[in-house]
KOLDO-784459 format. One record per residue (C-alpha): x, y, z; residue in one letter. Coordinates in steps of 0.5 Angstrom, whole numbers, plus 500, padded with zeros to 3 digits. Layout:
# residues N
XYZA;...
***
This chain:
# residues 247
501926441X;498928446X;500926453X;496920456X;492923462X;495917467X;501913466X;496907466X;491910461X;490906455X;486907448X;483903443X;476902444X;471901450X;475895453X;481900454X;477905456X;474901462X;481899464X;483906464X;476908468X;478903474X;485906475X;487899476X;494900480X;490905485X;484900485X;488894487X;492899492X;485901496X;482894496X;489892499X;487896505X;480892506X;485885506X;490888511X;484890516X;481883515X;488879516X;489883522X;483879525X;485873530X;480869525X;480870518X;473868515X;474868507X;467869505X;467876509X;473878506X;471876499X;464880500X;468886503X;473886497X;467886492X;464891496X;470896496X;471894489X;464896486X;464902491X;471905490X;473901483X;467903479X;462908483X;467913485X;471913479X;465913474X;463919478X;469922478X;470921470X;463924469X;466931472X;469933466X;472927463X;479928466X;481921463X;478922456X;474916456X;468915451X;463914456X;457919456X;455922462X;448918463X;452911462X;457913467X;452916472X;448909471X;454905472X;456909479X;449908481X;448900480X;455899483X;453903489X;447900490X;451893489X;456895494X;450897499X;446890498X;453887500X;454891506X;447890508X;448882507X;454882511X;451886517X;444883518X;444876514X;451873515X;453870522X;448875525X;447882526X;454886525X;452893527X;459896526X;458894519X;451897519X;454903521X;459903516X;455902510X;452909510X;458912512X;461909506X;456911501X;456919504X;464919503X;463916496X;458921493X;460927498X;467927495X;466925488X;460930487X;464935491X;458936495X;457941501X;461946497X;466942496X;468941503X;469934503X;474934496X;480934500X;487930501X;484929509X;478926506X;481922501X;486919506X;481917511X;476915506X;480911501X;485909506X;483908513X;476906512X;477900508X;482898513X;477899519X;471895515X;475890513X;477888520X;470889523X;467885518X;471879521X;467880527X;473880532X;471881538X;474888541X;478889547X;485885545X;492887542X;489886535X;485892536X;491896537X;494893531X;488895527X;488902529X;496903528X;494900521X;488905520X;493910521X;498908516X;493907511X;491914512X;498917512X;500912505X;493914502X;494922504X;501921500X;498918494X;494924494X;500929495X;503925489X;498924484X;495932484X;502935481X;502929477X;495930474X;497937473X;503936469X;499931465X;492933464X;493941464X;500943463X;501945455X;508947456X;514947461X;520952460X;526953465X;532951468X;535948475X;542950477X;546946481X;551948486X;556945482X;554950476X;551945472X;544946469X;538941468X;533943463X;526942467X;521938462X;514935464X;518928463X;523929468X;518932473X;513927472X;518921473X;519922481X;512923482X;509917478X;515913480X;513913487X;506912486X;508906482X;512903487X;507904492X;501901488X;505895489X;508895496X;502896499X;498890496X;504886498X;504888505X;497886505X;498880502X;504878507X;499879513X;494875509X;499869509X;500869516X;493866516X;495860511X;
***
């Protein structure tokens, strides 16, 4: 049987394809950054948090992944290109609408969020459609856009008032999110190569003690995806710990 395109991929109809398209472990991971940013604010507004998480779910969990699948169908779902493009467009419009509401109609005007909305759209569209000759489609853009950006927006959506030690904590969390998301990309790229584009693997690792270890797709994938699985649980738990400080 052919290797699944991702360790969380499912087969069995539209529901299974929808699950696969959402990349659940990674979507939860990236939404956790928005939660972490919000939790660092001195006072937590739950409505703002809910709107922020929902907007990122629409933009990152649905729109970005639908655009990515449209480019060559790497997840091998049965969704057609037109359906994927329509899904991405509607989800992105929904995210923009939520961002506009948060920027202009929820607790007055929040110019930081207003600026963040078009930046987020540019990142999602530019990265996933590989615009500008693919210059945005790289590890650093992914780390900034899918890691640091949600932390910053999650924090600023709370309207914390700038100029306190909380700002320094948010900066540190932003840097950590960029580093962790960059790490995700560095791990997932070779994992995807093994799962999706490698037909066969033949080789031997010879240890210093003289023993030989066969090189197989399974034993090369195991440490990569083991680290990704651990991080996909660890980052949300860190965000939950920060959120519970407001309980």
